[in-house]
Steps between C-alpha positions, in 0.01 A plus 500: 500500500429464131622778274244763405530871446243610758479416868128450561444489876170393656414562864410201715260537794625208714174426678380203295645238730376276774775484760527844663341488848479879540311525171203329666421835660373595156424166332395245763438222244876459476527541123625857506324761290356231277228511766404848378501386137300186575233695689477795259152569354342715231411835659345694209325403174811578294753371752731233351553305820515223618799358314692177542870420440562253217788353700280455806547636852864400505749547780767735363735401780525157334813482281328267252222755455757775451689293243183495292443873550861590421477311172172674412651839582824451308322347200290817473776758548482567877860453611501668843279461807479785753404350834299715740705457818370572850651548845267541797544442872878455463467213252408427137143440387384298195862422415447127442361562150848617398712283730319168463343544157710700256844447656451122510366479146755313287449734203516836681790606282248567223347792693707725726352672807538802720331639809255782543502583871128549562553711810148640521281458805303176468128540563183294475496591131553133424220370724189411301300466822497872579382809316754727673845492331671745733560304819881476539655166583875567464696820443754474217714791622827397671771676697870496418581186699227297336590647160857374538379155599278486190773630268761249616252216465412604143869511407579166659191307392414641156725759337794266444295231324591441136141553383444825690424776249760772458538824307859588405608210721326638809214313672171688472284577803171677450339687791122528499416762763776759517306739729462212748872428473577864579253503789657196660857623461421851623542726195660548160857539629473197724353296215779602261755400763333159543487437125865604459591255776300230316700562182826479694400168653419361156851591381656350814312179421675482164222649286545781249268722699123537519245631249219663698167532322209708627132437437354820355130533566447830317677833458325674788712616796526234767446539871824457692501456876805649674528565870137408548381764252364448149591716205471477122809439289535467123512133412801559277682681780448190714637282218812721479560550871471129576721401205262265321631356174169452317123519537203301374134449592321222683152549352407697189171608658696712749605737220145640498306379804213441562419315179121485570401283207746663256571308180843339479562678170466836675743379765754424228476859377541632855802276549658627178463861620636409844806328352578809294485718810706255706765487231520881508532532877656185644869519592533123450381249237132406498417139416154492338222309667190321369219353710250244379206668676357618831206365698553399863140398569598140584645634825183670622144424596344809344526598134776750422438677165856640484615259228655511153278370222573373153842356584491255212810307393508716186514826700757358740712405200472861383636615836782246482602628157497853639736391780729326252514813284582714805782263595640512147521880510584579862690204644847460356633237742238293682169462316289406801120500488302424817160328491225479758493218533560128485230413751315798656169316469318701765588823319401348162847573359669171418664309215419152628234334282136495608163384374421848362795569270703180507863569405414816305697742719809279500467461125490881468831525689647234275395677180653828616826385659587169332 
């Protein structure tokens, strides 16, 4: 990976491929979630959809496509990809984007990668043909046996690769839905025991350990299921009791949700206040997060007004500079900034160029970090 002071890590939603049979449950055309983008329509007078990708409806499981995307990312200051990683029905889902695309790209040393275990319950949220997003398809919670199978596979298949992203020499694993992890494993104590075992296995495999990163949605207490009963626990107590090494966000809109047409500039101010509070209360380092926007209307038939407005490249650049300044003050060792995202087209939060803004968001990243 090329030398730069900041690690700028963009999430990748690995659904823009054409060779995952189970994905046809959601996108029967066989082009992954490009189907949702291709069929998206304008739903209100001031709605800025439809949009089209400048690179076309490419297959991101194609290594030649990913070589082009890796070069575009690295040339603009994005030097880490965070792959959303799924495990349902005792096997991986949407993994070919990483395995066949990125890992076979000849230039993948320019951009490192790590996994975010997206262990949430998968629903019809992604299905543009229905107006009901709450029908469950697969449960992301797993028991101890399945957890061990997943952990050993991650160590064997990914963590030992030369281009896997590390902090202090330890491979980083982000976990998306910690309450679901706790539910599957049976409680806080059982989850801590499983994570400790995971760290031990990483060391036995010759690694320096494991850096566990938690997705922080907000600072509200989280619902923890133990022994079949739900109770509220401070989010920072969960971070401490489970031994996480750092926290970050997945989507800036979650800091103050619902957004309901809020201007992106207001969201920046809310994020600044949230970061100050997190810094005061978190027992572990917080890596600042910036999202490009929020509007998931391409996934639904009916108009959903809960969107961020005014997310211009200029305002996004302002948020990026705020994240850089936070890193300069608060992060002595690893200056990591997470971005949503490289390609979350159906949530209108992506860096890839389109016919609305061209390369403007990538250029903003470049101006701030290169």
